[in-house]
N, C-alpha and C positions, 0 to 999 in steps of 0.2 A: 566472604559476602559481606561481611560487616564494612569494612574496608573500601568497598567499591564506591567512588565519589563520580561517578559518570558513566553514560550510556556506552563508550565506546573500550570500556575495561572487560564487558562481558563478552566481545569477541575472542579475547586472549584465553581468557577460563573456556570458551566454548571450544578455541583450537585445540587445549590439553586434552580436554574430556571426550572429542568427537573422532571416530575413524576418519583419517585423512580424506577417504572418499566422500563421506558424509559432510565433513567441514568442506571442502572442496565445492560440493554441489550447491550448497548454500552461499558460500562466500563469492562465487567468482561469477566474472560477467561474459561477455562476447569477444571474442579474437584478441584485441590487444589491451583491451580492458581500457580503453581510453575513457570511455563516458564512464564506466563505473568509480574511477576516481574524481572525474570532474562532476560527478553528483554531488560529492561532499566539498571537493574543492573549490564549486562556483560560489557555495554561501559566504565563504571565508574575504572574497570580494567584493561582500554587499556590507557597506558601513552604515552604522546608527547618526541618528539625528536625535538627540533624547533631549525631553521637554524638562523644565525645572519647577520646584514649587507648584505641583499640580494636586497636591493633597491627594496621596496613593496610600492612605490608612487601612480603606478599604478597596479590594478588588478581586473581582466578579470575572470569574472565567467562563462561565455557563454560556452554552450557544444551543442551537437548533440546527439541527439535518435532517434533511427532508420531513420535518413536522414531529421529530424526535427531541426531545431534550436530552443535553447529554451534559457531563459537566466540566468538560473542556473540548478545543478541538484538536485533539489529539487521538486517531483512533488506530486500530489496529488493520491491516492491511491483507490479502490474502496470500498463504505461504503456505506450499504445499508439502506433503509428508511431515507433518510435524513430530508422529513416534520415531522416526531417525533421532531425533534431537533429545526425547525423553520419552519414557513409556506413556505418560499419559497426555502426553500430544496435545491434540486441538479441545481437549477437554479442561487441560489447565489452563491454555491460553484465554479460553471462553470464561471459566471463571475468575481468572485477573481481571481482565476487559469489564467484565459484568462488578466487581466490586471497584475498580476505578470508576464506574459511572460511566462509559464510554463504548462504542461501538466494535465488534469484532466482527471481521469477513472471512467468511469460510471457505477456504479454497473447493474447486472441483477436485483437486489432485489430493484432498484430506485423507489422512488413514482413518478417519472418524466421518461417519455418515453425518447428514442433517438431523436425523430423528435422534443419533446419540447427542451430538452436540447441543440440541432442544432440550434434551433431558438433565442436562447437566447443570441446571437453575436456570432463575430467569435471566434475562438480559436484553441488548438491542442486537439483533443479528442480521448482517447483510449474506449472501450467498454469490460468491463469483462464478459465473457459468463460463465455458468453453463450449463453442458450439460444435460439435461432431458433426460425421456427416448424417449419421442416423439421426435425422430430428426428432423421430420419438424419442429417441435417448435422451435429447435435449430437453423435450416438454415434461417427460418424465421427472427429471431432475429440477427444473423449474416449479412444477406442482408439486413435488415432496418438500421442497424447501419453502413454499406457501403454505402447506399444509403444517409443517413442524412449527410455523410461527416469525419464519423471517420476514424481514420488513422490506428488504429490494434486492434487486439484481445488481449484479455487477459486473455488465458485459466486457471482458476482454477481449481486445478488438486489433492489438499488435501482433497477434502471434499466426498468423496464415499459416507460416512454418516457422519450427523452430530455431533459434538463431544459433551460432557455433560459439556452444560453449568447451573451450579446447581442453579443459581440466576435466571434464567428463566423459571426454574422447581417450583421453590418457587414461583415464581409472579406469575406463570400463564401468562406467556408472551404472548401476543396476540396484532397484530397491532393495533392502534385504529380504529375504523369502518369508520370513515370517509376517511380512506385512501387505496389506492389500490396500489399493484404491477404492476404501469402502464405499462410496457414493455409487460405482459401477459395477460394485460386487453383483455377480448373477446376469449380467448384459453382457458377458464375454468383454469386458473390458478392465478387469480387478487387477490384472498383474502385470508388471513389466518383466519381459522376459530377458533376459542378456546376451546381447548380439556382438558381433564384431567392432561395431561403432558404440553410443552410448546408449543404453536401454532404454532412456526416456526419450531419447532423440527418435528412436525407431517407434516407441510408442505413440509419441504426440504426432509425429508426421504422418503417421498410418492412418490417425482417426479423426484430429481437426479438419475443419472444412475450411481449402484453401477459395472456395467460392464465395463467401461469406461477405454480405455487402448490406450498405446502409437500408437496402428493400428488408433485408432480414429484422434489422430493428422493428418494423412495423410486424412481423411476423410474431416477433417475441412479445411484442405490447397486445397482438392479438390472443395470447395463451394464458397471461396473466396480468392480474390488475394491480402488480406489484411497481413501484417505481422503478424505471432503469437508468444507471447509471454507465456511462459509457467510459470503461478503463483503457487510457493507451493513446490518447492526444495529444498532439505538440505543436500544432498549427491553427494559423488564425481560420484556413480555408475547411478545416473538419469540424472546427468548431460553429461554423455557420452550417455546415450540413447537420450538425447533430442538433443545432436549432430546428430547423426544417423537419428535422425525424420526430421533434417534441419528445426527446428524452429530459428525464429528472436533472440530470446534470453530469459533469464531464469528472473524471479525473486526470489531470496531466500527470501522466507517467511514461517513463522506458523500459518499462516493465523490469526497473533493478537495472538496469544497462546489463540485461541479459539478452536481447535482442540484436538489433542493429548497433554496430556501434558508432562511433563519431556523430552522433545527434546529441543536440545540445542538452547539457543538464538539464533537470526538468524545472529547478528553480529561475533557469534563463529564459525557457520557454514560456513560463508561468504569464507575464506578462500580458503577450502578445494573445493569449488564450483570452484572458480576463477581456481586453478591449473588446474581443470580436464577442464574447458573451453578451457583452453591454448590458449584464444585471438580467438578461431572459431565464439564467439559471444557476446554481451555486457552480463554482469550480474549486474542486480540493486538487491535492497534490500529493505525491509518493516521490520516493526516491531520494537518498542522500540526507537524511534529517538525523542528526544526533544530536540534536543539542537545543535546549529549551529558545537560545537566540535565534536557530535556524527556524522554529515555528512561528516567532513571531515575524522575521523576514516574509516569509511566505504570505502570512495574513496582510502584512503592508503592502505588499505587492499584488494584492487581491484575492487571494485564498479565502475559501470560507473553514477549511480547517487542513490537516495533514492525516497521512495514512502512513503507519510505521511497517516496516516489513523485516530487514534482515535482525536489527537488534531485539525483534520477538522471539527468533529462533535459537538467536544467541543466549538471552535471557533465559530462555526456556531451558538449553542443553545447560547452563551454568545453574541452576537451581529451581527447577520445576517453573510451578506455578507462583512460587514465592517469589522467583527470578523474574517473571514476567511484571507481577505485582510491582518491585521493586524499580524496576526500569521504566514502566509508566510513571511512577512517584518523582524518581528525577528529572523525568522531563515537565511534568507537569510544575514540580518546583522552580526549578531553571525559566521556565517559562512566565511565570508567575513573578518571577524576580526579576526579568527583562522587561516585563510592564510595567513595574514598579519604577524601574529606574529610567524607563522610557518615558516615564510619565502620563500611564493611561492606567484608568482604574476599571475600564470594562472594554471588550472585544471591539465595542463601535466606533472607541475613539482611538484605535492602531489605524493609522493613515498612513498612506505614500510619502508624507511629508516625513516621517520617520526615520526612512533610510535612504542611501546615497548608491547610487548602482553606477556600473559602469557606464553606461549611458547618459548617465547625469551629470558627468564629470564637466563638460562644457560649459553648461546652464551654471554651474555654482562655481568655477574658477575665476578669482578676481581679477578685474579687469587692470591692465598695467598701461 
């Protein structure tokens, strides 16, 4: 672990340590996996325009997310079934995020309940919600999260049906029998049954409500006082509908490229969404973030912060809580370095002028 110098190295360790079925579940995307690769590759096509002689002797990474102060604009995205990666699962992730002074988002599909994660210590935590057909179940989950001290609901909206993840189908993926989906325990939703297809696909396809629509955001607002973030927005059109719905913010996400293949990388969709949001609420991003430079690029294009997914489960598999702590520290250090070398001593100084994208090139090309 002492020799790890960047976040990508955790994945190689996780691949060695995890059963193939589990590693493939965490690592794979939908169908041809074009978007899976593009989520990372697209960052490499955005270049910096650094400023010099800007006095970066002191650099402040602190920011505010929905009214909560955090140490950096790097947060933990919801990732399901983390006890497949490490016996302490979501407990370890929650403690690592708290130690880093940032937010942890607990998945509905966690192996640890909202109450158990809340008991793991102090920290700012959000709860990610899938709305299932039985709205009473969804309402119970929201109320339990609120009672347990969670600070926001992250409503995932890009999964009316599960994407085709061929690795899971080939592996006959099913959750190890000693684990349960703890938040659903006692609600007849707690176990995945092995089927001829993917156990997870069978479970989600049978339970998630395909009729979910914008009117249900209003329903959700009626049952909780917690702010609601909508996760899975990729277009200006849906951003404008989110404004009309009165949500607290949105997360530009393609579900880690696990749903619809050949959608844009999230960093490519970000600026369209930010412009449509017009400052009415914060816009966050997940997908493909592997470097502190990626974090800077996202903020330069208008994101208020980023959420990290796969690196969390890979670092968790590599070394439990210590692995997640190290992963977050690496990203923090790289981001701080990027800020210094671009001439920014606070987040508000990161601007659109600090980056050049593909669509900027005609504007900056020298005149002949």
